[in-house]
GUKOLZA-263639 format. One record per residue: x negated, y negated, z of N, C-alpha, C in turn. Coordinates in steps of 0.05 Angstrom, whole numbers, padded with zeros to 5 digits, always signed. Layout:
! GUKOLZA-263639
XYZXYZXYZ;...
! end
This chain:
! GUKOLZA-263639
-00650+00010-00167-00630+00008-00190-00634-00022-00199;-00633-00023-00228-00632-00051-00237-00605-00065-00237;-00608-00089-00241-00582-00105-00240-00560-00094-00260;-00573-00089-00284-00554-00077-00303-00540-00051-00296;-00557-00034-00284-00548-00010-00274-00526-00013-00252;-00533-00030-00232-00510-00036-00212-00484-00050-00223;-00487-00066-00246-00462-00074-00254-00447-00053-00269;-00459-00036-00280-00443-00013-00293-00435+00007-00272;-00447+00011-00249-00439+00028-00227-00417+00017-00213;-00416-00011-00208-00394-00026-00195-00374-00031-00211;-00377-00029-00237-00357-00037-00260-00350-00064-00257;-00372-00081-00257-00369-00111-00255-00353-00123-00274;-00331-00136-00266-00314-00149-00284-00291-00132-00297;-00289-00108-00285-00268-00090-00294-00244-00093-00276;-00223-00100-00285-00200-00106-00265-00178-00085-00268;-00187-00067-00284-00163-00045-00292-00155-00030-00260;-00133-00021-00259-00125-00006-00233-00145+00016-00228;-00153+00032-00249-00172+00054-00245-00198+00042-00235;-00212+00022-00243-00234+00009-00229-00231-00002-00198;-00208-00013-00197-00201-00024-00169-00196+00002-00150;-00183+00023-00161-00181+00046-00143-00207+00059-00134;-00226+00059-00156-00253+00072-00148-00265+00056-00127;-00267+00028-00131-00278+00012-00114-00267+00014-00085;-00243+00015-00085-00227+00016-00056-00233+00042-00043;-00235+00063-00059-00239+00091-00048-00269+00087-00037;-00289+00076-00052-00318+00076-00046-00319+00057-00021;-00302+00036-00018-00302+00017+00005-00298+00038+00029;-00274+00050+00027-00266+00069+00054-00287+00091+00060;-00299+00104+00036-00318+00122+00044-00344+00109+00055;-00350+00088+00046-00376+00074+00058-00372+00065+00087;-00345+00065+00095-00348+00060+00125-00344+00086+00142;-00342+00107+00130-00339+00131+00143-00315+00140+00157;-00293+00125+00147-00267+00129+00157-00250+00141+00136;-00230+00156+00149-00207+00171+00134-00186+00151+00127;-00171+00156+00107-00146+00143+00102-00127+00136+00124;-00125+00156+00143-00105+00150+00162-00116+00131+00181;-00144+00128+00184-00157+00110+00199-00155+00082+00189;-00160+00079+00165-00156+00056+00153-00129+00044+00152;-00108+00063+00148-00080+00054+00152-00072+00042+00178;-00081+00059+00198-00076+00049+00225-00088+00022+00232;-00110+00018+00220-00125-00007+00225-00112-00030+00208;-00100-00024+00185-00086-00044+00165-00060-00046+00180;-00048-00029+00194-00020-00029+00203+00001-00021+00184;-00005+00001+00168+00015+00010+00148+00014+00043+00153;+00035+00052+00145+00035+00086+00147+00014+00094+00124;+00004+00119+00132-00020+00130+00116-00011+00131+00088;+00013+00144+00081+00023+00147+00052+00020+00120+00037;+00029+00090+00052+00026+00070+00038-00004+00060+00033;-00022+00071+00050-00050+00064+00043-00060+00082+00019;-00052+00106+00023-00060+00126+00002-00047+00117-00027;-00026+00104-00026-00015+00095-00052-00030+00072-00062;-00040+00058-00043-00055+00029-00053-00081+00038-00066;-00095+00061-00054-00119+00073-00066-00114+00086-00094;-00091+00103-00095-00087+00116-00117-00077+00098-00143;-00065+00079-00136-00053+00060-00154-00075+00035-00163;-00096+00034-00145-00115+00010-00149-00101-00017-00143;-00084-00015-00122-00072-00041-00116-00070-00042-00088;-00097-00054-00075-00097-00057-00046-00078-00083-00039;-00067-00079-00016-00054-00102-00004-00073-00122+00005;-00060-00148+00011-00079-00170+00022-00086-00161+00049;-00071-00146+00065-00078-00139+00089-00101-00117+00091;-00101-00102+00071-00124-00082+00068-00150-00096+00060;-00143-00114+00042-00168-00129+00033-00180-00146+00059;-00162-00158+00072-00170-00174+00094-00185-00155+00116;-00176-00131+00121-00185-00113+00140-00215-00107+00131;-00218-00097+00104-00246-00092+00095-00265-00113+00097;-00256-00140+00095-00277-00159+00097-00281-00164+00126;-00261-00167+00142-00267-00175+00171-00283-00153+00187;-00275-00127+00179-00284-00108+00197-00313-00094+00183;-00314-00100+00155-00337-00084+00143-00353-00101+00126;-00346-00128+00123-00360-00146+00103-00359-00139+00074;-00336-00127+00070-00328-00118+00041-00309-00139+00033;-00317-00154+00013-00297-00176+00006-00279-00168-00019;-00260-00187-00024-00241-00187-00044-00258-00187-00072;-00276-00204-00073-00291-00200-00100-00301-00177-00108;-00313-00159-00090-00319-00129-00094-00293-00116-00104;-00275-00117-00087-00249-00099-00090-00239-00104-00117;-00232-00127-00126-00217-00136-00152-00237-00139-00174;-00263-00148-00172-00278-00153-00195-00305-00139-00193;-00312-00123-00174-00338-00108-00175-00359-00128-00171;-00356-00148-00160-00379-00168-00154-00391-00159-00130;-00418-00152-00134-00434-00142-00111-00458-00160-00101;-00461-00184-00116-00486-00203-00107-00480-00215-00078;-00456-00220-00073-00449-00234-00046-00447-00215-00024;-00447-00190-00028-00449-00169-00006-00475-00171+00010;-00474-00165+00035-00498-00161+00052-00511-00136+00042;-00538-00137+00040-00551-00114+00031-00544-00086+00040;-00541-00085+00066-00531-00060+00078-00506-00048+00068;-00489-00069+00066-00464-00064+00053-00464-00054+00025;-00478-00064+00009-00482-00062-00018-00494-00035-00023;-00514-00028-00005-00526-00001-00004-00508+00021+00003;-00490+00018+00022-00473+00037+00029-00452+00040+00003;-00445+00018-00008-00424+00022-00033-00439+00031-00057;-00462+00026-00058-00478+00041-00082-00477+00072-00076;-00484+00081-00052-00485+00106-00045-00456+00119-00050;-00432+00105-00042-00408+00117-00046-00399+00121-00075;-00408+00098-00089-00399+00098-00120-00419+00116-00136;-00442+00120-00127-00459+00142-00143-00450+00166-00136;-00438+00173-00111-00427+00200-00106-00403+00206-00122;-00387+00185-00124-00363+00184-00138-00362+00191-00167;-00386+00183-00178-00390+00187-00205-00403+00207-00216;-00408+00227-00197-00421+00254-00203-00401+00277-00208;
! end
């Protein structure tokens, strides 16, 4: 995939709630975990985490969890920046985002 195609897929620079929601869901999918598992790891009720995904408004605790446990940082979640991600993490997110766009 070209750099331009990746920018489009990751919605690079798009800070709308819809784009953030899509990236947050892709982050979860790329880990192979369910919402309730992420919620437990973050220390919030499942409904709270579900709301963060659907509103495109991840908490700092959720962002910190994705970074510390999975190498998915705030720059990806909020801005779609993929260049700083480890190649294996970027590949998993690319797969999740591609599946979500179909």
